N, C-alpha and C positions, 0 to 999 in steps of 0.2 A: 536291447535298446534302453531299457530302464537303468541297467547298471552303468551304461555309457553316460547317460545324463547325470546320474549320481556322481560319477567320477569327475565329469567336467565341472560340476558345481562344488566339488570338494574344496577348491581353493578359495571359495567365497564364504568366509566364515567371520563371525564376530568374536574377537578374542577378548576374554576376560580371565583374570587369574593367571595360572601357569601357561607356558607355551605348549603348543601341540603341532603335530605335522598333518599333512594332507592324508597320510595313511590312517591316522587316528580318526579323521572325519569320515573316510570311506568305510572303515570298520563300524563306526556308529550307525551310518546310514544303512549298511547291510543288515545290521541287527534290527533296526527299526522297521525296515521294509521287507524283512524276510517272509513274514506271514501277513503283511498289511494288504487290505482290500479297499481300494478307494471307492468302491460302489456301495459300501456299507456305512451307515451313519456311525461316526466314531464315538459311541457311547457304550460303556460296559453294562450299564443298566438301562434297558430300553423303556422301562416304566417311568423314567425321569426324562424331562425335556432337556434339549441341548440349548444352552443360553448363547445368544449371538448378539454382539454389539455392532451397530451400524453407524458410521459417520460419513457425511457427505460434505465435501468442500467445493464450493462453486469457484471455478477458475475464470469462466467467461460466459456471459449470456449474449449469444450472437444476435438473436432476432426475437422481437415480439410482434407477431403477425396478427393484426386486428381482423384482417379479412378471413383468415383460416382459423382464428381463435386458438392460436398455439404459441408456445415459447420454446426456443431451442438454445442450447449452449453446451458447455463442456465442464467437466469437474473431475474430482478424484474421490473414489469410493473406497473407504477403509472398513473392512469387516474383520471382526475378531471373535474367535470361539476357542473352546478347549477340546483337544483331541486326546481321548483317553488311551489311544494306542500309540501315541508318539511321545512317551515320557521316558526318562532315563535318569539314572543316578550319575551325576557328573563326576563323582569320585572314581567311578569305574571306567570313565572315558576321558582321562587326562584333563579334567576340569572344563570340558566343553559344555557350555550352558546355552548356546544358541547356534543354530545352523540355518542355512538357506537351501531350499530345494525347489525344483521346478513345480509350478502350479499344477501341471498335469499329473504329478506323482501322488497327490493326496486327494482326499475327499474335500469338496467345497460345496457350500450352499448354492443352489441354482437360483440366483436372484434376477428379477426382471422388474421393469417399470410397469405398473398396473394401468395407469391412465395415459399411456403414450408408448413410445418405443425408444430403445437405447442400444448403443453398440458398446458392450462390455467385453472387450477383447474379441479375438477371432482366431480361427485356425491358421490364418495367414500371418498373423502378427508373431513377433518373437516371443519366446517363452518368458514369462514373468517369474520372479522369485518370490517365494513365500517364506516368511520367517517363522521358525518353530523354536520355542523355548523349552527348557528342560522339564518344566511342569506340564507340558502339552499345550500351552497357549499358542495359537496360530494367528498370525496377522497377515491378511491378504489385502494388498493395495492395488487398485486398478484404476486407470484413467478411462473415462467414458465420455461419449457424446450422447446427448439426450434430446428428444423432442417430445413434448407432452402437451396435452390439451389444456387450455386455460380460458375460462369464461371471461372475455374482455367486456367490461361494462363501459360504454362510451357515452353515457348520458351527459357527463360534464366535460366531454372532450373539448379542448385539449388540456383541461385542468383536472385530469382524472388520476386516481390511484387504483392500482390493481393488485390482487393477491393470487398467486398461482401455486397449485399443489403439485408435488411430485411424490408419488406413492410407489414404494418398492415392496414386492412380495417375494416369497420363496416358493418356487414350484415344487421342490421336494421338502415342503414345510411340515410334513407329519413328524411330530416330536421336536420341532424347532420352536424355541421361544425367544422372541426379541427382547433382550434384557434392557437395552438402552438405544436411543436414536439421537444423534447429535448432528447439528448442521453448522457450518461455518462458511465464510466467504472471504476471499482475498481480493475482491473487486468491489468498487462502489458505484461505478458508472457502467451503463449498458449501452451497446450500440443502438442506433435509432432513437437517441435522445431520451433515455430512461435512466433513472437513478435508483439504486437499491437502497431502500430505507432501513429494512431490518429483515431478519430471518428467524424462524423458529421451527421446532420439530416436536413430534409426539408419536405415540404408538396407538394405533386404532385397531379395533376388532370388528370385522365384518364377515358375516357368514362363517363364523367359527374359525376364521383365519386372521392372523396378525398381519398388520401392514406398518411399515415405517413411513410416516408421512412428513415430508419436508415442505415448508411453506416459505415462499419468497414474496416479499412486499416491495413493489416497485412504484415509482412516481414518474410521470411524464414531465419532461421539460417543455413548456408550451411555447417558447419564444420562436422556434423555427416554424411551427405550425401557424402561429399568428402572423409571422412575417411573410411566409410563402403562400398561405391559403386565405386567411381571413382578411388581412390587409388589402390584397388586390380586389377582393369582393367589395370592400367598403369604398375603395378608390373608384371602381367602375360604377357603383351606385351614385357617388358624388358627381362623376362625370355625366351621368345620365340626367342629373338635375339641370345641367346647362342646356338641355333641350329647350327649356323655356326662356333662354337668353337669345335664341336664334329667331329672327323675325319670320313671320309666316310667309312673307312674300319672297324670301330668299330661295325657296325651292329645296333646301337641304334639311329642313326640320325633321320630316318623317324618315328620311334616309339615315340621318344621324341617330335618332332614337332606336330605329330598327337594328342598326349595326351594333349599338351598345347592348341591346336586348339579346341578340344572337351571341355576342361575346360573353355576356353574363351566363347565358344558358349553357354554353360549351364548358365554361370554367367550373360551374357548379356540378356538371355531369362528371368532369374529371375528378373533382374533389370527392364526390359521392362514391367513386370507384375505390377509394382508399379506405372506406369505412365498411364494417361488417353489415350484413343484411338486417341485423337486429337493431340498427341504429336509427330507425325511423323516429323514435321518441327522444333522441338526443337533442340537447340544446342547440348545437350547431346545425342540425338538420332542420329544426324548427326555424332557426334564424335564416337559413338559406331559402326555405319555403316562403317565409314572410317577405324577404327581399325580392323574391321572384314575383310575388303577387304585386308588390309596389312597382316593379319594373313593367309588368304587364299593364298595370293601370296607367302608367305614364304613356305607353304606346297608344292605348285606347283613347285617352283624353287628348293626345296630340292629334290623332286622326279626326276627332270631333272638332277640335279647334281649327284645323285646316278646312273642314267642311263649312264652318261658320265664316271663315275668311273668304271662302269661295263665293259667298252670297254678298260680298261687298259691292259688286257691280249690279246686283239685282235690286231694283227699286222696290220690289214687293217680296221680301224674303219670307220664309215660313214663320208661322207664329211662334214656334219654339225658339227660333233665333232671336225674335224680339224679346221674349221672356228672359233669355240668357243675357241679352244686352242690358236690360233694365236691372237685373239682379247684380251683375258684375259692376255696373256703374254705381249701384247703391252701396255695395261693399267698399269699393275703393273710394267713394265720395266721403264716407264717414271716417275714413282714415286721414282726411284732410279737412280741417275745420273751415278753410276758406271756400271750399266747394259745397258745403252743406246747404248754404242759402240758395245757391244756384240750383242745386239738385232738387230742393223742395219746391222751388218755383216751377221747374220743368216737369217733375214727376209727382206732383202733389195729387194728381188725379189718377184713377186706375188706368192702366195701359190699354190703349185701343189696339187690338191685334190687327185691325185693318189700316192702322196709321203707318205711313211710310217712314222708314228710317234711312238716314243718309249713309253714304260710304264711310264718312268720318266716324259715325257711331259704331259701325262694324269694326273698323280698324282699332278704335279705342277699346272696344270689347275684347278683341284678341290680345291687345297689350295688357289689359287688366287681368285677363285669364292667365297670362304668363306670370304676372306678379303673384297672383293668388295661389296658383298651382305650385310655383317654385317654393314658396314658404310652407305650403301644406305638406308636400312630399319631403321637404327637408326636415320638418318637425317629426313626421311619421318615421322616417329612417333613423333619426336620432333617438326617438323613444324606443324603437325596436332594438337598436344596438345596445342602449343602456339597460333595457330590461333583460336581455340575454346575458349581458356582462354581470349584472347583479345576481342572476340565478346561479351562474357557474362560480361566482366568487363567494 
């Protein structure tokens, strides 16, 4: 079987110098593999390490999953080493200086991703060719699909930058020394709105074993997140402010604000499902919680406001209603200089809680509350949004 594979690949050669025939290539391969054992590390001196060069080229980054804290993609892995048993003198073999052989025919380093999983060829795939030069240099190129763990920090989501490590180790690493590790990329944009900013590589030693570590720096494009998630939240918050533009007697005030509150709750729940569980301290999570508190407060004060309006037909409302009536009238009165004199004449003395108030006073109180609460919550929402924006920027 091995001789058949060698014969089929005899026609795939790189020609340099004088011409040669397929028979010359077959004879060379028979000579090289006559006593070759692919299960033995190809070093004449086992006291010396076998130097291996590793290069990773990113072809595509398919997904950056914040929920599962992982990154997946595909690339090309190029590994180069020197095989002491696969050398020859080209003058004895018709100036043949390079040949291609099936990858199953020679010894190869058993390389794996340490912090994830990868598919580096399989028994079902077609046999790949390995280039062997006359001095024993072997170049093995393989396409791979990888998925690796990546700690996603979403504190400044969606204006966040991430760095993901991909570590390769050799399972048959006894005596193997990683001489160099190089990373390259032929893509700049990633699916799911990410941009590759830069890449670098290094060789690390852990537990007396070498690892080739490749680092990928990516940056999120925030515009889609802002348009599809943050902008609707702001719109719903603004719409909820118009609760205070609906008259208390219309009968739709509490139903409107309750509907907006439920819509806001459902939308924030959907948004939180896209974030990892460790995102509780992220700026966007704090923003959503703050907006939820404001939305809840709007529902609560609307219910109290309707309760006050309910006492408009009551000639003797509770004392707390009278206190609210006087306070709201005082606040709105000082915003209008023409009413200051009238207010001082009417409320110059302490309020008598037993004093009756008219239906007009209660109606005016509800209208005053609408104006006060509208501007209060508008300013609160604006300050909350600006604070979060300043933090992430």
